[in-house]
Each structure stands twice: as C-alpha cells, then as structure tokens.
C-alpha positions in Angstrom: 0.0 0.0 0.0 1.5 3.3 -1.0 1.1 6.6 0.8 -1.5 7.9 -1.5 -3.8 4.9 -1.1 -3.3 5.0 2.7 -4.3 8.7 2.9 -7.3 8.1 0.6 -8.5 5.3 2.9 -7.5 6.6 6.3 -6.9 10.3 5.9 -10.0 11.3 7.8 -9.1 8.9 10.7 -5.6 10.4 10.8 -7.1 13.9 11.2 -9.5 12.8 13.9 -6.5 11.3 15.9 -4.5 14.5 15.5 -7.4 16.6 16.6 -8.2 14.4 19.7 -4.5 14.4 20.6 -4.3 18.1 20.3 -7.4 18.6 22.4 -6.0 16.3 25.1 -2.6 18.1 25.1 -4.1 21.6 25.2 -7.1 21.1 27.6 -7.3 17.8 29.5 -3.6 17.2 30.4 -3.1 20.7 32.0 -6.3 20.3 34.0 -5.2 16.9 35.3 -1.8 18.4 36.3 -3.6 21.3 38.2 -5.8 18.8 40.0 -2.9 16.6 40.9 -1.0 19.6 42.4 -4.1 20.7 44.3 -4.5 17.2 45.7 -0.9 17.1 46.8 -1.3 20.4 48.5 -4.5 19.2 50.3 -2.7 16.0 51.4 0.3 18.0 52.8 -1.9 20.0 55.1 -1.8 19.0 58.8 -4.1 19.7 61.7 -3.3 23.2 63.0 -1.9 24.6 59.7 -3.1 28.1 58.9 -5.2 28.3 55.8 -6.1 31.7 54.2 -9.3 31.7 52.1 -10.8 34.4 50.0 -14.0 35.1 51.8 
C-alpha cells in the first residue's frame, strides 16, 4: 500500500486522531496536572496549619 492509497482510505481517521491528541494536550492534560498539584497540597496539610481563604 503506497502513501496515496493510505491517505485516501485513512486520511479522515488520521485527522481525527490528530485533533483528539491536540485537544488532550491543550485542555485535558493541564487540568489533570492542576488537579494533581491541588490534591498534593491538600494531602500535605496537617491539623493546625493556617489556611487563608478568599471570603
């Protein structure tokens, strides 16, 4: 199978994979990292630690 035949048959699928991968890298992965950092911070708190809130 040459490249032209491959792109004709699977070109749309390749674009979908690229778009989903880009979406994951730009939106989902950073949110997961923020959530992980937040969870680590919450786990590191001990009884008696001072916590400043916005309200």
